[in-house]
N, C-alpha and C positions, 0 to 999 in steps of 0.2 A: 724278482723280488718288486712287493707292489709299494708304489708311492704311500700308501697309507699302513705300511706295516709299523711304522713307530707308534701309531696310533692304535693299531691291535694289540700291539706287544703289550703296551702300557696299561691298556684294559684289563688284558689277561692278569698283569701282576695286581691292578686294582681289585678282581674278584678274589684272587688267591691271599691278599691283605685281610679281606672282607672275612673271607673261610676263618683265617687264624684268628681274625679277632672274635668271631662268634665263639669259636672253641675256648677260647681264653676266658669270655664273658660265661659262659655255660660253666667253666671250672671255677671260676670264683666265685658263682652263683652258688653252686655246690658243694662249696667246701667244707661246710659245717653239716652234712647230709650223711647219715651213717649210711653205709654200703650193704648192699643186698646181695650183690654178686658181678655187676660189670662195673667197667670202666671209662674214660675219654682218652688223642692228638694227632700233615706233610705236603709236599710240592713237587712236581717234575718239571720238565722244560720243553721249549718249542714255542715261544713266548713262555708263559708259566700256565701250567695246568696242576690243578690239586690233583695228587695221587690216591689220596686216601686220609682219613683219620684214623690213626693209631693209638692204642693202650699205651702207657708210660709204664716200663716196667717197674719203677721204683715200688718196693713194698707198700702196702697200707699201713696206717697207724692204729696201732690199738690204744685207745682212751679209755683211763678208767671211769666209769659213770655208770655205776650198778642200778640208778634209778631209771636209766633209758629203757625203754622196751625192746629196743634191739639190740641190749648187751647179752652175752655169753654167759653162761654159767660162773664164772670168774668175775665178771662186771665190768668185761672189758666191751667196747663197742670200736667195730672195725671202721676207720674214717677213711676219706680220700687220701691220697698221697699228694694232695695240692698243697702247695707253699704260696699264700697269698702274696709275697714280697716277688717270688719269682714270677709270677703271673703278673704282676702289675709291672715288671719291668719288661716281660714279654708283650703287653699291651702297649707300652711306648713305642718298643722297637717296631711292631706292627703299626703304629699309628703314622710314625716318621716315615716307615716304607709306602703306606699310603698316599701320604702326602708327596714324596718322591715320585711316585706313579703319575699322581695329577699335575706336577709340574711337568715331566716329561711329557704328557700327553697336551697341554698347555703349549709347551715350546714348540711339538710339531705344528699343532695348531696354528700356530703364530708364523711359521716358517712357510708352510702353504699356503697363508693367506698372502703373505708378501710376496711369494712367487706369482700369484695370481695377480698380484697389484704390478707387478714388475709385465707381465704379459699383455696389461690393457693397453 
């Protein structure tokens, strides 16, 4: 185990949380965009490593909007399964996790600095 593993692990957590925030931001940005076929949202371990972004299996919403060019023959438009309230809660969680990783990194840095001061 390396002396700098704590910083490396915290940095990998920062990267994973940034990816989560990017996905959440994209979900929110496209929440009112009709769907033509695709969708969007993961993490693994060892430090932390993003394993991939997977589709949410929740069915898309059908919204009655006959004037929309994307409407089907009955006047319904397929909209993403994005719930803005859930996405905002996720964003708060991701932001707090990101802040925790920064705190862990700064704590490790302070410990390393104090150790070097003791060795002087």
